[in-house]
Each structure stands twice: as structure tokens, then as C-alpha cells.
KOLGU-4560 file (N, C-alpha, C; in nm, 3 decimals, padded with zeros to 5 digits):
<recs>
<n_xx: 10.037 n_yy: 11.116 n_zz: 09.046 ca_xx: 09.951 ca_yy: 11.117 ca_zz: 09.160 c_xx: 09.982 c_yy: 10.993 c_zz: 09.245 mol: A seq: 1 type: MET>
<n_xx: 10.011 n_yy: 11.010 n_zz: 09.369 ca_xx: 10.038 ca_yy: 10.900 ca_zz: 09.460 c_xx: 09.922 c_yy: 10.891 c_zz: 09.559 mol: A seq: 2 type: VAL>
<n_xx: 09.873 n_yy: 10.770 n_zz: 09.578 ca_xx: 09.764 ca_yy: 10.749 ca_zz: 09.672 c_xx: 09.782 c_yy: 10.612 c_zz: 09.734 mol: A seq: 3 type: SER>
<n_xx: 09.714 n_yy: 10.589 n_zz: 09.847 ca_xx: 09.726 ca_yy: 10.457 ca_zz: 09.909 c_xx: 09.595 c_yy: 10.414 c_zz: 09.970 mol: A seq: 4 type: LYS>
<n_xx: 09.582 n_yy: 10.284 n_zz: 09.980 ca_xx: 09.470 ca_yy: 10.219 ca_zz: 10.046 c_xx: 09.528 c_yy: 10.101 c_zz: 10.124 mol: A seq: 5 type: THR>
<n_xx: 09.444 n_yy: 10.025 n_zz: 10.189 ca_xx: 09.495 ca_yy: 09.919 ca_zz: 10.275 c_xx: 09.431 c_yy: 09.785 c_zz: 10.243 mol: A seq: 6 type: PHE>
<n_xx: 09.507 n_yy: 09.679 n_zz: 10.263 ca_xx: 09.461 ca_yy: 09.541 ca_zz: 10.250 c_xx: 09.512 c_yy: 09.464 c_zz: 10.369 mol: A seq: 7 type: GLY>
<n_xx: 09.505 n_yy: 09.333 n_zz: 10.363 ca_xx: 09.552 ca_yy: 09.251 ca_zz: 10.474 c_xx: 09.621 c_yy: 09.126 c_zz: 10.425 mol: A seq: 8 type: GLY>
<n_xx: 09.709 n_yy: 09.072 n_zz: 10.508 ca_xx: 09.779 ca_yy: 08.948 ca_zz: 10.476 c_xx: 09.788 c_yy: 08.863 c_zz: 10.601 mol: A seq: 9 type: ALA>
<n_xx: 09.786 n_yy: 08.732 n_zz: 10.581 ca_xx: 09.805 ca_yy: 08.639 ca_zz: 10.693 c_xx: 09.954 c_yy: 08.605 c_zz: 10.695 mol: A seq: 10 type: VAL>
<n_xx: 10.016 n_yy: 08.629 n_zz: 10.811 ca_xx: 10.157 ca_yy: 08.601 ca_zz: 10.831 c_xx: 10.169 c_yy: 08.507 c_zz: 10.950 mol: A seq: 11 type: HIS>
<n_xx: 10.181 n_yy: 08.377 n_zz: 10.921 ca_xx: 10.176 ca_yy: 08.278 ca_zz: 11.029 c_xx: 10.032 c_yy: 08.268 c_zz: 11.078 mol: A seq: 12 type: GLY>
<n_xx: 10.009 n_yy: 08.297 n_zz: 11.205 ca_xx: 09.873 ca_yy: 08.300 ca_zz: 11.259 c_xx: 09.826 c_yy: 08.443 c_zz: 11.283 mol: A seq: 13 type: VAL>
<n_xx: 09.907 n_yy: 08.539 n_zz: 11.246 ca_xx: 09.874 ca_yy: 08.679 ca_zz: 11.267 c_xx: 09.827 c_yy: 08.746 c_zz: 11.138 mol: A seq: 14 type: ASN>
<n_xx: 09.745 n_yy: 08.848 n_zz: 11.153 ca_xx: 09.703 ca_yy: 08.929 ca_zz: 11.039 c_xx: 09.790 c_yy: 09.055 c_zz: 11.036 mol: A seq: 15 type: ALA>
<n_xx: 09.835 n_yy: 09.093 n_zz: 10.918 ca_xx: 09.918 ca_yy: 09.212 ca_zz: 10.900 c_xx: 09.847 c_yy: 09.307 c_zz: 10.805 mol: A seq: 16 type: LYS>
<n_xx: 09.854 n_yy: 09.435 n_zz: 10.834 ca_xx: 09.802 ca_yy: 09.537 ca_zz: 10.744 c_xx: 09.902 c_yy: 09.559 c_zz: 10.632 mol: A seq: 17 type: THR>
<n_xx: 09.852 n_yy: 09.556 n_zz: 10.509 ca_xx: 09.935 ca_yy: 09.579 ca_zz: 10.392 c_xx: 09.892 c_yy: 09.712 c_zz: 10.331 mol: A seq: 18 type: ILE>
<n_xx: 09.985 n_yy: 09.802 n_zz: 10.312 ca_xx: 09.958 ca_yy: 09.929 ca_zz: 10.248 c_xx: 09.976 c_yy: 09.913 c_zz: 10.097 mol: A seq: 19 type: THR>
<n_xx: 09.874 n_yy: 09.949 n_zz: 10.021 ca_xx: 09.879 ca_yy: 09.941 ca_zz: 09.875 c_xx: 09.895 c_yy: 10.084 c_zz: 09.824 mol: A seq: 20 type: VAL>
<n_xx: 10.015 n_yy: 10.118 n_zz: 09.778 ca_xx: 10.044 ca_yy: 10.252 ca_zz: 09.729 c_xx: 10.046 c_yy: 10.249 c_zz: 09.576 mol: A seq: 21 type: GLU>
<n_xx: 09.975 n_yy: 10.341 n_zz: 09.514 ca_xx: 09.964 ca_yy: 10.345 ca_zz: 09.369 c_xx: 10.008 c_yy: 10.481 c_zz: 09.319 mol: A seq: 22 type: VAL>
<n_xx: 10.093 n_yy: 10.481 n_zz: 09.217 ca_xx: 10.138 ca_yy: 10.604 ca_zz: 09.153 c_xx: 10.111 c_yy: 10.592 c_zz: 09.003 mol: A seq: 23 type: ASN>
<n_xx: 10.038 n_yy: 10.688 n_zz: 08.948 ca_xx: 10.008 ca_yy: 10.689 ca_zz: 08.805 c_xx: 10.078 c_yy: 10.811 c_zz: 08.745 mol: A seq: 24 type: VAL>
<n_xx: 10.168 n_yy: 10.786 n_zz: 08.649 ca_xx: 10.243 ca_yy: 10.893 ca_zz: 08.584 c_xx: 10.244 c_yy: 10.870 c_zz: 08.433 mol: A seq: 25 type: THR>
<n_xx: 10.315 n_yy: 10.954 n_zz: 08.362 ca_xx: 10.326 ca_yy: 10.938 ca_zz: 08.218 c_xx: 10.405 c_yy: 10.813 c_zz: 08.183 mol: A seq: 26 type: GLN>
<n_xx: 10.367 n_yy: 10.748 n_zz: 08.078 ca_xx: 10.433 ca_yy: 10.626 ca_zz: 08.034 c_xx: 10.330 c_yy: 10.519 c_zz: 08.006 mol: A seq: 27 type: GLY>
<n_xx: 10.374 n_yy: 10.397 n_zz: 07.980 ca_xx: 10.282 ca_yy: 10.287 ca_zz: 07.953 c_xx: 10.337 c_yy: 10.158 c_zz: 08.010 mol: A seq: 28 type: GLN>
<n_xx: 10.319 n_yy: 10.138 n_zz: 08.137 ca_xx: 10.369 ca_yy: 10.017 ca_zz: 08.201 c_xx: 10.291 c_yy: 09.994 c_zz: 08.329 mol: A seq: 29 type: HIS>
<n_xx: 10.273 n_yy: 09.868 n_zz: 08.367 ca_xx: 10.209 ca_yy: 09.831 ca_zz: 08.492 c_xx: 10.311 c_yy: 09.753 c_zz: 08.572 mol: A seq: 30 type: PHE>
<n_xx: 10.354 n_yy: 09.805 n_zz: 08.687 ca_xx: 10.461 ca_yy: 09.742 ca_zz: 08.764 c_xx: 10.417 c_yy: 09.721 c_zz: 08.908 mol: A seq: 31 type: HIS>
<n_xx: 10.440 n_yy: 09.601 n_zz: 08.960 ca_xx: 10.409 ca_yy: 09.567 ca_zz: 09.099 c_xx: 10.539 c_yy: 09.545 c_zz: 09.175 mol: A seq: 32 type: LEU>
<n_xx: 10.549 n_yy: 09.602 n_zz: 09.294 ca_xx: 10.666 ca_yy: 09.580 ca_zz: 09.378 c_xx: 10.622 c_yy: 09.551 c_zz: 09.521 mol: A seq: 33 type: SER>
<n_xx: 10.712 n_yy: 09.499 n_zz: 09.602 ca_xx: 10.682 ca_yy: 09.468 ca_zz: 09.741 c_xx: 10.664 c_yy: 09.320 c_zz: 09.767 mol: A seq: 34 type: GLY>
<n_xx: 10.743 n_yy: 09.235 n_zz: 09.700 ca_xx: 10.745 ca_yy: 09.090 ca_zz: 09.718 c_xx: 10.613 c_yy: 09.021 c_zz: 09.682 mol: A seq: 35 type: LEU>
<n_xx: 10.555 n_yy: 09.052 n_zz: 09.563 ca_xx: 10.433 ca_yy: 08.981 ca_zz: 09.522 c_xx: 10.466 c_yy: 08.846 c_zz: 09.460 mol: A seq: 36 type: PRO>
<n_xx: 10.379 n_yy: 08.747 n_zz: 09.480 ca_xx: 10.398 ca_yy: 08.619 ca_zz: 09.412 c_xx: 10.335 c_yy: 08.626 c_zz: 09.273 mol: A seq: 37 type: ASP>
<n_xx: 10.338 n_yy: 08.516 n_zz: 09.198 ca_xx: 10.287 ca_yy: 08.516 ca_zz: 09.060 c_xx: 10.138 c_yy: 08.547 c_zz: 09.053 mol: A seq: 38 type: ASN>
<n_xx: 10.059 n_yy: 08.501 n_zz: 09.150 ca_xx: 09.916 ca_yy: 08.529 ca_zz: 09.149 c_xx: 09.890 c_yy: 08.679 c_zz: 09.164 mol: A seq: 39 type: ALA>
<n_xx: 09.968 n_yy: 08.746 n_zz: 09.245 ca_xx: 09.953 ca_yy: 08.891 ca_zz: 09.262 c_xx: 09.999 c_yy: 08.962 c_zz: 09.136 mol: A seq: 40 type: VAL>
<n_xx: 10.105 n_yy: 08.913 n_zz: 09.073 ca_xx: 10.153 ca_yy: 08.975 ca_zz: 08.950 c_xx: 10.051 c_yy: 08.964 c_zz: 08.837 mol: A seq: 41 type: LYS>
<n_xx: 09.967 n_yy: 08.861 n_zz: 08.841 ca_xx: 09.864 ca_yy: 08.844 ca_zz: 08.740 c_xx: 09.741 c_yy: 08.931 c_zz: 08.767 mol: A seq: 42 type: GLU>
<n_xx: 09.741 n_yy: 09.005 n_zz: 08.876 ca_xx: 09.625 ca_yy: 09.087 ca_zz: 08.912 c_xx: 09.593 c_yy: 09.193 c_zz: 08.807 mol: A seq: 43 type: SER>
<n_xx: 09.692 n_yy: 09.237 n_zz: 08.732 ca_xx: 09.666 ca_yy: 09.337 ca_zz: 08.628 c_xx: 09.556 c_yy: 09.289 c_zz: 08.534 mol: A seq: 44 type: GLU>
<n_xx: 09.562 n_yy: 09.164 n_zz: 08.492 ca_xx: 09.463 ca_yy: 09.111 ca_zz: 08.398 c_xx: 09.327 c_yy: 09.093 c_zz: 08.464 mol: A seq: 45 type: HIS>
<n_xx: 09.324 n_yy: 09.043 n_zz: 08.587 ca_xx: 09.197 ca_yy: 09.025 ca_zz: 08.657 c_xx: 09.130 c_yy: 09.159 c_zz: 08.686 mol: A seq: 46 type: ARG>
<n_xx: 09.208 n_yy: 09.255 n_zz: 08.733 ca_xx: 09.154 ca_yy: 09.387 ca_zz: 08.767 c_xx: 09.104 c_yy: 09.458 c_zz: 08.641 mol: A seq: 47 type: VAL>
<n_xx: 09.182 n_yy: 09.452 n_zz: 08.534 ca_xx: 09.140 ca_yy: 09.518 ca_zz: 08.410 c_xx: 09.009 c_yy: 09.458 c_zz: 08.358 mol: A seq: 48 type: GLU>
<n_xx: 08.996 n_yy: 09.327 n_zz: 08.360 ca_xx: 08.874 ca_yy: 09.261 ca_zz: 08.315 c_xx: 08.755 c_yy: 09.301 c_zz: 08.401 mol: A seq: 49 type: SER>
<n_xx: 08.772 n_yy: 09.302 n_zz: 08.532 ca_xx: 08.664 ca_yy: 09.340 ca_zz: 08.623 c_xx: 08.623 c_yy: 09.485 c_zz: 08.605 mol: A seq: 50 type: ALA>
<n_xx: 08.722 n_yy: 09.573 n_zz: 08.584 ca_xx: 08.691 ca_yy: 09.714 ca_zz: 08.566 c_xx: 08.615 c_yy: 09.738 c_zz: 08.435 mol: A seq: 51 type: MET>
<n_xx: 08.655 n_yy: 09.669 n_zz: 08.328 ca_xx: 08.583 ca_yy: 09.683 ca_zz: 08.201 c_xx: 08.439 c_yy: 09.635 c_zz: 08.214 mol: A seq: 52 type: LYS>
<n_xx: 08.419 n_yy: 09.524 n_zz: 08.287 ca_xx: 08.285 ca_yy: 09.472 ca_zz: 08.308 c_xx: 08.199 c_yy: 09.571 c_zz: 08.385 mol: A seq: 53 type: THR>
<n_xx: 08.259 n_yy: 09.643 n_zz: 08.478 ca_xx: 08.186 ca_yy: 09.741 ca_zz: 08.559 c_xx: 08.173 c_yy: 09.878 c_zz: 08.491 mol: A seq: 54 type: ALA>
<n_xx: 08.229 n_yy: 09.892 n_zz: 08.371 ca_xx: 08.215 ca_yy: 10.018 ca_zz: 08.298 c_xx: 08.327 c_yy: 10.118 c_zz: 08.321 mol: A seq: 55 type: GLY>
<n_xx: 08.436 n_yy: 10.074 n_zz: 08.383 ca_xx: 08.552 ca_yy: 10.161 ca_zz: 08.405 c_xx: 08.662 c_yy: 10.124 c_zz: 08.305 mol: A seq: 56 type: TYR>
<n_xx: 08.763 n_yy: 10.208 n_zz: 08.298 ca_xx: 08.875 ca_yy: 10.183 ca_zz: 08.209 c_xx: 09.004 c_yy: 10.178 c_zz: 08.289 mol: A seq: 57 type: PHE>
<n_xx: 09.091 n_yy: 10.089 n_zz: 08.252 ca_xx: 09.224 ca_yy: 10.080 ca_zz: 08.313 c_xx: 09.306 c_yy: 10.198 c_zz: 08.262 mol: A seq: 58 type: MET>
<n_xx: 09.376 n_yy: 10.270 n_zz: 08.350 ca_xx: 09.459 ca_yy: 10.380 ca_zz: 08.303 c_xx: 09.564 c_yy: 10.331 c_zz: 08.204 mol: A seq: 59 type: PRO>
<n_xx: 09.582 n_yy: 10.402 n_zz: 08.097 ca_xx: 09.683 ca_yy: 10.367 ca_zz: 07.997 c_xx: 09.809 c_yy: 10.450 c_zz: 08.019 mol: A seq: 60 type: ARG>
<n_xx: 09.840 n_yy: 10.472 n_zz: 08.144 ca_xx: 09.960 ca_yy: 10.544 ca_zz: 08.185 c_xx: 10.052 c_yy: 10.446 c_zz: 08.255 mol: A seq: 61 type: ASN>
<n_xx: 10.162 n_yy: 10.498 n_zz: 08.306 ca_xx: 10.252 ca_yy: 10.417 ca_zz: 08.387 c_xx: 10.189 c_yy: 10.403 c_zz: 08.526 mol: A seq: 62 type: LYS>
<n_xx: 10.161 n_yy: 10.281 n_zz: 08.566 ca_xx: 10.102 ca_yy: 10.253 ca_zz: 08.697 c_xx: 10.203 c_yy: 10.173 c_zz: 08.777 mol: A seq: 63 type: VAL>
<n_xx: 10.245 n_yy: 10.228 n_zz: 08.891 ca_xx: 10.338 ca_yy: 10.158 ca_zz: 08.980 c_xx: 10.264 c_yy: 10.130 c_zz: 09.110 mol: A seq: 64 type: VAL>
<n_xx: 10.258 n_yy: 10.003 n_zz: 09.148 ca_xx: 10.188 ca_yy: 09.961 ca_zz: 09.269 c_xx: 10.291 c_yy: 09.903 c_zz: 09.365 mol: A seq: 65 type: VAL>
<n_xx: 10.294 n_yy: 09.955 n_zz: 09.487 ca_xx: 10.385 ca_yy: 09.904 ca_zz: 09.588 c_xx: 10.304 c_yy: 09.846 c_zz: 09.703 mol: A seq: 66 type: ASN>
<n_xx: 10.336 n_yy: 09.722 n_zz: 09.741 ca_xx: 10.272 ca_yy: 09.658 ca_zz: 09.855 c_xx: 10.371 c_yy: 09.662 c_zz: 09.971 mol: A seq: 67 type: PHE>
<n_xx: 10.338 n_yy: 09.736 n_zz: 10.076 ca_xx: 10.429 ca_yy: 09.750 ca_zz: 10.190 c_xx: 10.366 c_yy: 09.685 c_zz: 10.314 mol: A seq: 68 type: ALA>
<n_xx: 10.441 n_yy: 09.626 n_zz: 10.402 ca_xx: 10.586 ca_yy: 09.618 ca_zz: 10.406 c_xx: 10.639 c_yy: 09.513 c_zz: 10.309 mol: A seq: 69 type: PRO>
<n_xx: 10.758 n_yy: 09.537 n_zz: 10.260 ca_xx: 10.817 ca_yy: 09.454 ca_zz: 10.155 c_xx: 10.869 c_yy: 09.320 c_zz: 10.207 mol: A seq: 70 type: ALA>
<n_xx: 10.884 n_yy: 09.303 n_zz: 10.338 ca_xx: 10.941 ca_yy: 09.179 ca_zz: 10.390 c_xx: 10.838 c_yy: 09.067 c_zz: 10.407 mol: A seq: 71 type: ASP>
<n_xx: 10.711 n_yy: 09.095 n_zz: 10.381 ca_xx: 10.605 ca_yy: 08.993 ca_zz: 10.390 c_xx: 10.565 c_yy: 08.954 c_zz: 10.249 mol: A seq: 72 type: ILE>
<n_xx: 10.570 n_yy: 08.826 n_zz: 10.218 ca_xx: 10.534 ca_yy: 08.777 ca_zz: 10.085 c_xx: 10.383 c_yy: 08.795 c_zz: 10.064 mol: A seq: 73 type: ARG>
<n_xx: 10.346 n_yy: 08.855 n_zz: 09.953 ca_xx: 10.205 ca_yy: 08.876 ca_zz: 09.920 c_xx: 10.161 c_yy: 08.762 c_zz: 09.828 mol: A seq: 74 type: LYS>
<n_xx: 10.056 n_yy: 08.691 n_zz: 09.866 ca_xx: 10.012 ca_yy: 08.574 ca_zz: 09.791 c_xx: 09.863 c_yy: 08.583 c_zz: 09.759 mol: A seq: 75 type: GLU>
<n_xx: 09.825 n_yy: 08.528 n_zz: 09.645 ca_xx: 09.684 ca_yy: 08.515 ca_zz: 09.610 c_xx: 09.624 c_yy: 08.640 c_zz: 09.548 mol: A seq: 76 type: GLY>
<n_xx: 09.493 n_yy: 08.636 n_zz: 09.535 ca_xx: 09.421 ca_yy: 08.745 ca_zz: 09.467 c_xx: 09.358 c_yy: 08.844 c_zz: 09.565 mol: A seq: 77 type: SER>
<n_xx: 09.395 n_yy: 08.838 n_zz: 09.691 ca_xx: 09.334 ca_yy: 08.925 ca_zz: 09.792 c_xx: 09.363 c_yy: 09.073 c_zz: 09.771 mol: A seq: 78 type: ALA>
<n_xx: 09.462 n_yy: 09.106 n_zz: 09.691 ca_xx: 09.500 ca_yy: 09.246 ca_zz: 09.671 c_xx: 09.434 c_yy: 09.306 c_zz: 09.547 mol: A seq: 79 type: TYR>
<n_xx: 09.354 n_yy: 09.227 n_zz: 09.476 ca_xx: 09.283 ca_yy: 09.278 ca_zz: 09.359 c_xx: 09.182 c_yy: 09.385 c_zz: 09.398 mol: A seq: 80 type: ASP>
<n_xx: 09.107 n_yy: 09.363 n_zz: 09.504 ca_xx: 09.003 ca_yy: 09.457 ca_zz: 09.543 c_xx: 09.058 c_yy: 09.595 c_zz: 09.580 mol: A seq: 81 type: LEU>
<n_xx: 09.157 n_yy: 09.606 n_zz: 09.671 ca_xx: 09.206 ca_yy: 09.741 ca_zz: 09.700 c_xx: 09.266 c_yy: 09.809 c_zz: 09.577 mol: A seq: 82 type: PRO>
<n_xx: 09.329 n_yy: 09.732 n_zz: 09.489 ca_xx: 09.385 ca_yy: 09.789 ca_zz: 09.367 c_xx: 09.274 c_yy: 09.836 c_zz: 09.274 mol: A seq: 83 type: LEU>
<n_xx: 09.172 n_yy: 09.755 n_zz: 09.253 ca_xx: 09.061 ca_yy: 09.793 ca_zz: 09.165 c_xx: 08.984 c_yy: 09.912 c_zz: 09.221 mol: A seq: 84 type: ALA>
<n_xx: 08.964 n_yy: 09.914 n_zz: 09.352 ca_xx: 08.895 ca_yy: 10.028 ca_zz: 09.413 c_xx: 08.972 c_yy: 10.158 c_zz: 09.390 mol: A seq: 85 type: LEU>
<n_xx: 09.101 n_yy: 10.154 n_zz: 09.410 ca_xx: 09.180 ca_yy: 10.275 ca_zz: 09.390 c_xx: 09.172 c_yy: 10.319 c_zz: 09.245 mol: A seq: 86 type: TRP>
<n_xx: 09.192 n_yy: 10.226 n_zz: 09.153 ca_xx: 09.192 ca_yy: 10.261 ca_zz: 09.011 c_xx: 09.055 c_yy: 10.313 c_zz: 08.966 mol: A seq: 87 type: LEU>
<n_xx: 08.944 n_yy: 10.253 n_zz: 09.016 ca_xx: 08.812 ca_yy: 10.297 ca_zz: 08.974 c_xx: 08.775 c_yy: 10.432 c_zz: 09.036 mol: A seq: 88 type: SER>
<n_xx: 08.816 n_yy: 10.457 n_zz: 09.159 ca_xx: 08.785 ca_yy: 10.585 ca_zz: 09.223 c_xx: 08.868 c_yy: 10.699 c_zz: 09.166 mol: A seq: 89 type: LEU>
<n_xx: 08.982 n_yy: 10.668 n_zz: 09.111 ca_xx: 09.070 ca_yy: 10.771 ca_zz: 09.056 c_xx: 09.078 c_yy: 10.763 c_zz: 08.904 mol: A seq: 90 type: ASN>
<n_xx: 08.973 n_yy: 10.712 n_zz: 08.843 ca_xx: 08.968 ca_yy: 10.695 ca_zz: 08.698 c_xx: 08.935 c_yy: 10.828 c_zz: 08.633 mol: A seq: 91 type: ASN>
<n_xx: 09.023 n_yy: 10.873 n_zz: 08.544 ca_xx: 09.003 ca_yy: 11.002 ca_zz: 08.478 c_xx: 08.948 c_yy: 10.987 c_zz: 08.339 mol: A seq: 92 type: GLU>
<n_xx: 08.918 n_yy: 10.866 n_zz: 08.293 ca_xx: 08.865 ca_yy: 10.843 ca_zz: 08.158 c_xx: 08.715 c_yy: 10.859 c_zz: 08.156 mol: A seq: 93 type: ASN>
</recs>
């Protein structure tokens, strides 16, 4: 299942719309693409903890998250919310 939501990034003095595309398929891996920094790569742990606290479960399938456009560096924890919203709204557990 492929779905997308939107976030934002500051690029210089301008704001850019970031598309957060999520695909959940068979397998067991969580992969982030689209030039994320280390803080964004750690979002899996923050999002999973927040979802468990709220009574949701992290999918135990292969989750591929793409942050587009790929030429803008994604920094910080600002992308946790759109990712958690998508995962919680599409939670099949």
C-alpha cells in the first residue's frame, strides 16, 4: 500500500513542502530515503514509542518512507508527526 502526506522544511529563508510517501509491504525492515540526517533516521524509535503510548502498534512489515524532494536535506524531528499520523491512520493491528 502506497500513501503520502505532507510536511515542511526550511530551506534558507524559504519554506518547502516535503512529501512523505510511505509504502508498507511484506518483509521486516524500516527504511528512510530522501536525504534524511541522523535525527530523521532515528525517527523510527521516537515514532514507535509515541504510537505504543497512544495505544497503536508499529507495523511489523517492511516500511519504506521516502521524503521528497530528495535534493533538500531533511533535518530534525519535524517529520515524526506526518509519519506517525500515516502509520496510526493506516494501522491494521
